[in-house]
C-alpha positions in Angstrom: 0.0 0.0 0.0 1.4 3.4 -0.9 2.6 5.3 2.2 0.5 8.4 1.4 -2.6 6.3 1.7 -1.7 5.2 5.3 -1.6 8.5 7.1 -5.1 8.5 8.8 -6.1 7.0 12.1 -6.7 3.7 10.3 -3.2 3.6 8.8 -0.6 1.1 10.0 2.8 1.4 11.8 3.9 4.5 13.7 1.8 6.9 11.7 -1.3 5.3 13.1 0.0 4.5 16.5 2.1 7.6 17.1 0.6 10.1 14.6 4.0 11.7 14.7 4.6 12.5 11.1 1.0 13.2 10.3 1.0 16.1 12.7 -1.3 14.7 15.4 -1.3 11.9 17.9 -4.2 9.8 16.8 -5.4 6.3 17.8 -9.0 6.8 17.0 -8.7 9.1 20.1 -9.0 12.8 20.3 -5.4 13.9 20.9 -3.7 16.8 19.2 -0.8 19.0 20.1 -0.3 22.9 21.1 1.5 25.2 23.7 1.0 27.0 26.9 2.7 30.4 27.3 4.4 31.7 24.2 6.5 34.7 23.3 6.7 36.6 20.0 9.1 34.9 17.6 12.2 37.1 17.0 13.7 37.4 13.6 16.4 34.8 13.1 19.9 36.3 13.8 22.8 34.6 11.9 25.5 33.3 14.2 28.8 34.0 12.4 27.2 33.1 9.1 25.9 29.7 10.3 22.7 28.4 8.6 21.0 25.1 7.6 22.3 23.7 4.4 20.6 20.9 2.3 22.7 17.8 1.7 22.0 15.0 -0.7 20.9 11.7 0.8 22.4 8.5 -0.6 19.4 8.0 -2.9 17.6 7.0 -5.0 15.7 9.7 -3.1 12.3 8.7 -4.3 9.6 7.8 -1.8 12.2 7.7 1.0 11.8 9.1 4.5 14.5 9.5 7.2 13.3 9.3 10.8 16.4 9.0 13.0 19.9 10.4 13.1 23.0 10.1 15.3 26.6 11.3 15.1 29.8 10.3 16.8 31.9 13.0 15.0 32.3 15.0 11.8 33.2 11.9 9.8 30.8 9.4 11.4 27.0 9.9 11.3 24.1 7.6 10.6 20.5 8.2 9.4 17.8 5.6 9.2 14.2 5.3 7.8 12.5 3.5 5.0 12.0 3.6 1.3 9.0 2.4 -0.8 10.4 0.1 -3.4 9.0 -0.5 -6.9 6.5 -3.0 -5.6 5.1 -0.5 -3.1 6.7 -2.3 -0.2 8.5 -0.3 2.6 12.1 -1.5 3.1 14.6 -0.3 5.7 17.2 2.4 4.9 20.4 3.2 6.7 22.8 5.8 5.4 26.3 6.7 6.7 28.1 10.0 6.5 31.9 9.6 6.1 32.9 13.2 6.3 32.3 13.9 2.7 29.0 12.4 1.6 26.0 10.3 2.7 26.4 6.7 1.4 23.8 3.9 1.5 24.4 0.6 3.3 22.4 -2.6 2.6 19.9 -3.3 5.3 17.9 -6.5 5.1 14.3 -6.3 6.0 12.3 -9.0 7.7 10.0 -11.0 5.4 11.1 -8.6 2.7 10.0 -5.4 4.4 10.6 -3.1 7.3 11.0 0.5 8.6 13.6 2.0 10.9 12.6 4.7 13.4 15.7 5.3 15.6 19.5 4.8 15.5 22.2 4.8 18.1 25.9 4.7 17.3 28.2 3.6 20.1 31.3 2.9 17.9 32.2 2.5 14.3 31.5 -1.2 14.6 28.6 -0.9 17.1 25.5 0.8 15.7 21.9 -0.1 16.7 18.7 0.7 14.7 15.1 -0.2 15.6 11.7 -0.1 13.9 9.0 -2.5 12.8 8.1 -4.9 10.0 4.7 -5.7 8.5 3.5 -9.2 9.5 0.8 -9.2 6.8 -0.7 -12.6 7.4 -1.3 -11.7 11.0 -2.3 -8.2 10.2 0.2 -6.9 12.8 3.5 -5.1 12.9 6.4 -6.6 14.8 9.4 -5.0 16.4 12.6 -5.0 14.4 16.2 -4.5 15.6 19.3 -4.3 13.4 23.0 -4.2 14.5 25.9 -2.9 12.4 29.2 -4.6 13.2 31.4 -2.5 11.0 30.8 -4.6 7.9 27.1 -5.5 7.7 23.7 -5.2 9.4 22.3 -8.3 11.1 19.0 -8.9 12.7 18.9 -9.3 16.5 15.6 -10.7 17.9 13.5 -8.5 20.2 11.1 -9.8 22.8 7.9 -11.2 21.4 4.7 -9.5 22.2 1.3 -11.2 22.3 0.2 -12.4 18.9 -2.6 -9.8 18.6 -0.4 -6.9 19.7 1.8 -4.9 17.3 5.1 -3.5 18.6 6.8 -0.3 17.7 10.2 0.6 19.3 10.6 4.3 18.5 13.7 5.6 20.4 17.1 4.4 21.6 19.6 5.4 24.2 22.7 4.0 25.8 22.4 2.8 29.4 25.0 1.8 32.0 28.0 -0.1 30.8 27.1 -1.8 27.6 23.4 -1.6 28.0 21.2 -0.3 25.2 17.5 0.7 25.7 14.6 1.1 23.4 11.2 2.5 24.2 8.0 2.7 22.2 4.5 1.3 22.1 2.5 -1.9 21.6 -1.0 -1.8 20.2 -3.8 -4.3 19.8 -4.4 -5.0 16.1 -1.9 -2.1 15.2 -3.9 0.8 16.6 -6.0 -0.1 19.6 -5.3 0.0 23.4 -1.7 1.4 23.2 0.7 0.5 26.0 4.2 1.8 26.5 7.1 -0.7 26.0 10.7 -0.7 27.1 13.4 -3.2 26.0 17.0 -3.6 27.4 20.0 -5.1 25.6 22.5 -6.5 28.2 25.2 -7.4 25.8 23.7 -10.8 24.9 20.0 -10.4 24.4 17.0 -8.1 24.5 14.6 -8.4 27.4 11.4 -6.6 28.2 11.5 -4.2 31.2 7.9 -2.9 31.5 7.7 0.9 32.2 5.5 2.3 34.9 2.0 1.9 33.7 -0.2 5.1 33.9 -3.9 4.5 34.1 -5.4 4.2 30.6 -3.6 4.2 27.3 -0.1 5.6 26.7 3.0 5.5 24.5 6.6 6.5 24.8 8.4 8.1 21.9 11.6 9.8 23.3 14.5 8.4 25.3 17.8 9.8 26.7 20.4 8.9 29.3 20.3 11.3 32.2 24.0 11.5 32.9 23.8 9.8 36.2 23.2 6.2 35.2 19.5 6.6 34.7 17.2 7.3 31.7 14.3 9.6 30.9 11.5 8.4 28.6 8.7 10.7 27.4 5.5 10.4 25.4 1.8 10.8 25.9 -0.9 9.3 28.3 -4.5 9.4 27.2 -7.4 10.2 29.4 -10.9 8.6 29.4 -12.1 11.0 26.7 -9.0 10.4 24.6 -7.3 13.7 25.5 -3.5 13.5 25.6 -1.3 14.7 28.4 2.5 14.7 28.7 4.1 11.6 30.0 7.5 11.4 31.6 9.1 8.3 33.1 12.5 7.9 34.8 14.6 4.7 35.1 16.8 4.9 38.3 18.8 1.7 37.6 16.2 -0.6 39.2 12.7 0.4 38.1 10.7 2.8 36.1 8.5 5.5 37.8 6.2 8.1 36.4 7.1 11.7 37.2 4.4 14.3 37.0 4.7 16.7 34.1 2.7 20.0 33.7 -0.5 19.8 31.5 -2.8 22.6 30.3 -6.4 21.7 31.0 -8.5 21.5 27.9 -5.6 20.9 25.6 -4.2 17.8 24.0 -0.5 17.6 24.8 2.2 15.1 24.0 6.0 14.9 24.3 8.0 13.4 21.4 11.7 13.9 22.1 14.0 14.4 25.1 17.7 15.1 25.8 19.7 15.5 29.0 22.5 18.0 29.3 23.0 17.0 33.0 21.0 15.1 35.6 19.3 18.4 36.6 19.1 19.9 33.1 16.8 17.8 30.9 14.7 19.1 28.0 11.6 17.5 26.5 9.7 18.7 23.4 6.4 18.0 21.7 3.2 19.8 20.9 -0.2 21.0 22.3 -3.5 22.0 20.7 -7.2 22.5 21.5 -9.7 19.6 21.2 -10.4 20.3 17.5 -6.7 19.7 16.7 -6.2 23.1 15.1 -3.8 25.8 16.3 -1.0 23.4 17.2 1.9 25.1 19.1 5.3 23.8 20.3 5.5 22.4 23.8 8.8 22.5 25.7 9.3 21.2 29.3 12.4 21.5 31.5 13.6 19.2 34.4 15.7 21.0 37.0 16.4 18.0 39.2 13.2 18.5 41.2 10.3 19.1 38.9 9.2 19.6 35.3 8.2 23.1 34.3 6.9 24.7 31.1 9.3 26.8 29.0 8.2 29.8 27.1 9.2 29.5 23.4 8.6 31.5 20.2 5.0 31.3 19.0 5.0 29.0 16.0 2.1 27.3 14.4 3.6 23.8 14.5 5.0 21.0 16.6 8.4 19.8 17.8 9.7 16.3 17.3 13.2 16.2 18.6 15.8 18.0 20.8 19.5 17.9 21.3 22.2 19.9 23.1 24.4 22.4 21.3 27.5 21.6 23.2 27.6 25.0 24.9 24.8 24.8 27.5 22.0 25.4 25.0 19.6 23.2 23.1 18.2 22.9 19.6 14.7 21.6 18.8 13.3 20.8 15.4 9.8 20.1 14.0 7.3 21.1 11.4 5.0 24.0 10.9 1.3 23.7 9.9 0.2 24.8 6.4 3.6 25.8 5.2 5.2 25.2 1.8 8.3 24.2 3.7 7.2 22.9 7.1 10.6 22.4 8.7 11.7 24.8 11.4 14.1 24.8 14.4 14.4 26.6 17.7 17.6 27.4 19.5 18.0 28.3 23.1 21.4 29.6 24.1 23.0 29.1 27.5 21.6 32.5 28.6 18.0 31.3 28.1 17.3 33.2 24.9 15.2 31.4 22.3 15.3 32.2 18.6 13.6 30.8 15.5 15.9 29.5 12.8 14.6 28.7 9.3 15.6 25.6 7.3 17.7 25.6 4.1 16.1 27.8 1.4 16.1 27.3 -2.4 14.9 24.3 -4.4 17.0 21.8 -2.4 15.2 22.8 0.9 11.6 23.2 -0.5 9.0 21.1 1.2 11.2 19.8 4.0 10.0 18.6 7.4 12.4 17.8 10.3 11.8 14.6 12.4 15.1 14.2 14.2 18.2 16.2 15.1 21.6 15.4 16.6 24.7 17.4 17.6 28.0 16.5 15.9 30.7 16.1 18.6 34.0 17.8 17.7 32.5 19.4 14.6 35.1 20.7 12.2 35.3 24.5 11.7 32.5 25.5 9.3 31.3 22.0 8.9 27.9 20.7 10.2 27.6 21.2 13.9 24.1 19.6 13.7 22.4 17.1 11.5 18.6 17.2 11.0 16.6 14.6 8.9 13.1 14.1 7.7 11.2 14.1 4.4 8.8 16.0 2.2 6.0 13.5 2.8 3.9 15.7 5.3 3.0 17.8 2.3 1.1 14.8 1.0 2.4 15.4 -2.5 4.0 12.2 -3.8 6.6 11.3 -4.8 8.3 12.3 -1.5 12.0 12.5 -0.9 14.4 12.3 2.1 15.6 15.4 3.8 19.1 15.8 5.2 20.3 19.3 6.4 23.5 20.3 8.2 23.9 23.4 10.3 27.1 25.3 9.8 28.8 28.1 7.8 29.5 25.8 4.8 27.3 23.5 2.8 28.2 20.4 0.8 31.1 20.9 -1.6 32.2 24.2 0.1 
C-alpha cells in the first residue's frame, strides 16, 4: 500500500499509533498538540554566518523518509528510515556520512520489508537501529532491531509481544556499561489500546522491562540517558475521553517510575523527544492543541532536578519532534509547521536562556522539507555541520516524496 494512503487513524505502523509525522497523535482518540505560554518569535539572527544547508541523501531519493539520526563525530554519522520500493513495499534504509557524503548501506528487512525509526551509534562497529516490519498474514506489525558490526547489518531478535499486539520501538539510548535501551508502544491490532514498551540489551540479548503503567492508554516516543546512570522516557498518556497529556518516566537503575509533568487543562498535549545536558538539566519537546486539533503550538518542558516546568518559546504554528544539546549549554529543537510550503523549522535556546527561531535551508533543495530528528556533531570541524537534521517532504502529501538531510554550519556540501 502506498505510504501516502496510510496516514489517517486507520493507517498502520507508527503513523497510526504515534501520529508523529501526520501532525497529530491519533489512535481513534482525540489527541492533538499545542502550547501554553508563548513569546513573540524574534527574527532569526545569523551566528557568524551559520545556517541550515541541504545535503544530498544517498538515494535514490524517491519515496524515502529518514526518521532518526545520530553522530559520533564530523566523519561518522548515521541516518535511518524507510524507502518504498518498486513493488510498493516499505524496506529499511540506513545511510552513513563519512565526512564527505552520505552513502547507502544494505539493510535486510524481515520477510522482505521493514521500517527503521531510531538509530544509536556507540562505535564505528557498534550501531543499533530499531523499527518495525509488517506481518501481513497476522495483520500486525512486529518489532525489528538491526546491529551494524562495521561490515554488515544483522537482525537481533527483540522480545515477542502477544500475537494480537503490534510492537513499535521508537527511540534508543545507551544505558549503564554496555546496555542499550529502546522504548515505544504496543497496540492491539496495530492501533487499539496502546501501552508503552521498554526493551533492554544486556550485551547478549534483548529483554522486556515494563515501564511504569499510567492509568489508561499511553505510549513512549523519546528516550535519553540522564548522565547519572538513569534514563528519561517521554511520550503521551490518554485520558478517558482520549485527550493527551505529557508523560515522563524515569529509570533509576532498578525500576521505572512516572514523574508528574505539567499539563494545560482542555488541551491535548504530548512529548515526542528528550535530551539531557545534565541530571538536573533535561529538555523534552512536543506539541499541544485544543480539542479540534487546530492551532498546534510547540511544547517545551524542562527538568531542573526537582520538577518539570513549562518553558516559554517562540510562537510558531507547529510541533516539535526532537531536541539535542548544542555543546555550549543550550539546546536545539526541530519540528514542522502547519500549512507551510516548507514545514521544517528549528528553535535554538542559548546558555543564557534566549530562544530564537531558525529557518531551514532555502532554495529548491530545501523546499517542502520537514524535520523529524536532530543530533549534535561532537567535535564538529570548523565551518562543517555542527548539527544534522533529517526528515522528508511527505507531510505535504504530494508524492513522490524525498528524504531530507540538512546540516547546520557556515559551509554547505562541496564548500
